[in-house]
MIDRENBA-543890 format. One line per 2 residues: number of its first residue (from 1); their letters; for each residue x, y, z of C-alpha. Coordinates in steps of 0.2 Angstrom, whole numbers. Example, Ala and Ser with C-alpha at 12.3 -4.5 7.8 and 13.67 -1.06 7.14 Angstrom:
<nodes>
1> as> 62:-22:39; 68:-5:36
</nodes>
This chain:
<nodes>
1> mk> 0:0:0; 7:17:-5
3> sp> 8:30:9; -1:47:7
5> se> 16:55:3; 20:43:-10
7> vi> 3:46:-19; 6:65:-18
9> qi> 23:63:-25; 16:52:-40
11> il> 3:66:-43; 16:80:-42
13> nh> 28:70:-54; 14:70:-67
15> tk> 10:88:-67; 17:102:-77
17> ws> 23:111:-62; 42:115:-60
19> ph> 54:105:-50; 49:116:-34
21> ta> 33:106:-33; 32:106:-14
23> le> 32:125:-14; 19:125:-28
25> ls> 8:113:-18; 10:125:-3
27> il> 4:140:-13; -10:131:-22
29> sg> -17:122:-7; -14:135:6
31> la> -4:123:17; 11:130:26
33> mq> 27:125:18; 32:117:34
35> dv> 16:106:34; 19:101:16
37> tk> 36:95:21; 30:85:35
39> im> 16:77:25; 29:73:11
41> sg> 40:65:24; 26:55:32
43> tl> 27:64:49; 10:74:48
45> ai> -6:64:46; -19:70:34
47> de> -34:76:44; -50:84:37
49> ai> -43:102:35; -28:95:26
51> ae> -38:83:15; -49:98:10
53> kl> -34:108:5; -26:93:-4
55> dn> -43:91:-14; -43:109:-19
57> al> -25:108:-25; -24:91:-32
59> gw> -42:85:-34; -48:67:-30
61> gk> -60:72:-16; -58:76:2
63> ny> -64:58:6; -50:50:-5
65> wl> -37:59:5; -45:54:22
67> nl> -47:36:17; -30:35:10
69> ek> -23:41:27; -34:30:37
71> ny> -30:14:27; -11:18:28
73> qi> -12:20:47; -22:3:48
75> eg> -9:-6:37; 5:1:48
77> lk> -4:-5:64; -6:-22:56
79> ne> 12:-23:52; 17:-18:70
81> ea> 6:-31:77; 14:-44:65
83> n> 31:-40:71
</nodes>
């Protein structure tokens, strides 16, 4: 399962944006650059407010981003329990 940050990176790699995609995502979404950096590094979970901003900037719907985060967290818990 891909993490939210991996999905965002795939989407950004397929845009016509410049190499400074994190900065552009920050500007387009209204997220602070620090938050974009944390999301991309997997240290900030996607909540409702972030999901709405990602939807505004990247599309796919707010629920897509929320479900992606939820499923990623569940998968991580399963992996922890298995170890």
